[in-house]
C-alpha atoms as one frame of an Amber mdcrd trajectory, in Angstrom:
protein
 -47.217  44.343 -28.099 -43.861  46.025 -27.649 -43.878  45.308 -23.923 -44.344
  41.561 -24.597 -41.210  41.474 -26.796 -39.206  43.159 -24.100 -40.294  40.636
 -21.504 -39.705  37.694 -23.853 -36.170  38.909 -24.626 -35.359  39.313 -20.969
 -36.827  35.884 -20.167 -34.783  34.295 -22.945 -31.572  35.750 -21.482 -32.542
  34.416 -18.068 -33.230  30.975 -19.519 -29.908  30.904 -21.376 -28.091  31.999
 -18.219 -29.843  29.334 -16.132 -29.118  26.662 -18.748 -25.436  27.617 -18.860
 -25.211  27.589 -15.067 -26.956  24.204 -14.920 -24.578  22.657 -17.493 -21.549
  24.076 -15.672 -22.743  22.666 -12.354 -23.557  19.287 -13.883 -20.006  18.996
 -15.265 -18.517  19.695 -11.822 -20.982  17.416 -10.046 -20.267  14.418 -12.295
 -16.526  14.724 -11.720 -17.094  15.174  -7.976 -19.335  12.103  -7.820 -16.818
  10.052  -9.790 -14.065  10.956  -7.328 -16.296  10.145  -4.348 -16.956   6.634
  -5.645 -13.189   6.222  -6.159 -12.311   7.015  -2.526 -12.755   3.463  -1.281
 -10.361   2.072  -3.905  -7.752   4.743  -3.189  -8.117   4.282   0.552  -7.586
   0.513   0.260  -4.480   0.978  -1.900  -3.103   3.570   0.509  -3.635   1.265
   3.493  -2.006  -1.645   1.670   0.994   0.450   0.675   1.322   1.809   4.208
   1.170  -1.715   5.661   3.891  -2.827   3.213   6.118   0.124   4.130   5.736
  -0.536   7.863   6.508  -4.227   7.333   9.659  -3.452   5.341  10.890  -0.841
   7.842  10.413  -3.212  10.780  12.018  -6.105   8.911  14.975  -3.943   7.857
  15.499  -2.710  11.416  15.492  -6.296  12.684  17.635  -7.470   9.750  20.360
  -4.937  10.642  20.543  -6.276  14.219  20.945  -9.934  13.212  24.152 -11.919
  13.412  23.142 -14.351  10.675  20.162 -15.030   8.424  18.966 -17.848   6.227
  16.232 -18.854   3.808  15.504 -22.585   4.310  12.490 -22.394   1.951  11.478
 -19.682  -0.500   8.656 -18.565   1.800  10.470 -18.706   5.180  13.041 -16.263
   6.533  15.161 -17.069   9.599  17.014 -14.362  11.497  19.466 -15.106  14.322
  19.341 -12.187  16.719  21.308 -12.469  19.973  20.479 -16.135  20.499  16.853
 -15.789  19.407  15.626 -17.363  16.201  13.104 -15.068  14.512  10.981 -16.612
  11.777   8.916 -14.853   9.119   6.623 -17.321   7.400   3.367 -17.594   5.499
   0.392 -18.679   7.572  -2.965 -18.878   5.755  -3.146 -15.560   3.842  -0.743
 -13.604   6.055   2.906 -13.337   6.972   3.543 -13.976  10.625   6.534 -13.398
  12.874   7.563 -15.914  15.530  10.368 -15.866  18.082  11.980 -19.220  18.966
   9.031 -21.067  17.425   6.499 -19.388  19.701   4.018 -16.588  19.151   1.912
 -15.431  16.269   2.450 -11.794  15.314   0.712 -10.877  12.059   2.975  -8.495
  10.127   1.386  -8.539   6.658  -2.103  -9.607   5.586  -4.076 -10.504   2.444
  -1.092 -12.325   0.929  -1.360 -14.441  -2.199   2.361 -15.267  -2.326   5.456
 -14.420  -0.271   8.982 -15.177  -1.487  12.343 -14.556   0.126  15.677 -14.891
  -1.637  19.181 -14.559  -0.194  21.852 -13.066  -2.435  25.151 -12.704  -0.620
  24.604 -10.249   2.215  21.320  -8.979   0.808  17.768 -10.184   1.044  15.035
  -9.870  -1.610  11.430  -9.868  -0.394   8.657 -10.331  -2.992   4.967 -10.202
  -2.122   1.849 -10.565  -4.252  -1.377  -9.572  -2.559  -4.814 -11.090  -3.077
  -5.936  -7.971  -4.983  -3.044  -8.437  -7.459  -0.690  -5.722  -6.160   2.975
  -6.737  -6.237   5.741  -5.402  -4.008   9.446  -6.166  -3.984  12.271  -4.847
  -1.841  15.962  -5.622  -1.524  17.458  -5.193   1.925  21.201  -4.790   2.317
  23.166  -5.632   5.413  24.813  -2.405   6.556  27.814  -2.658   8.807  28.987
   0.019  11.145  32.726   0.353  11.027  34.326   1.533  14.212  37.863   2.862
  14.296  40.335   0.548  16.016
């Protein structure tokens, strides 16, 4: 009878150890599974943010090289660059870039609304995406002063 108690005590310790290990693993697995299902959402937001940043950098680079700019409507931007008229406008659910009224270069997609506002020598770009994300950026005209 004494040998049975010894074995039962040892088995109980093993069971408690296995139960503790199982509960510890289940806690880590649930958090790991939750983060795996979140990857798609994070990846989409990252791509959207990256697309916005690339759009703004390209627009700012082009904006700095322009002689003049105008906003004939709240969703159209005109840039005069060395005799070329560059237009940024909404087309379906995207923003497209055209040069002298020709071409169709998609620069931003999945757009719900696109607004441009001119304030002095600066430009305010506001975008609302289909998924509800909102972005806004103010671009300033920077002049390079050269000594005379």
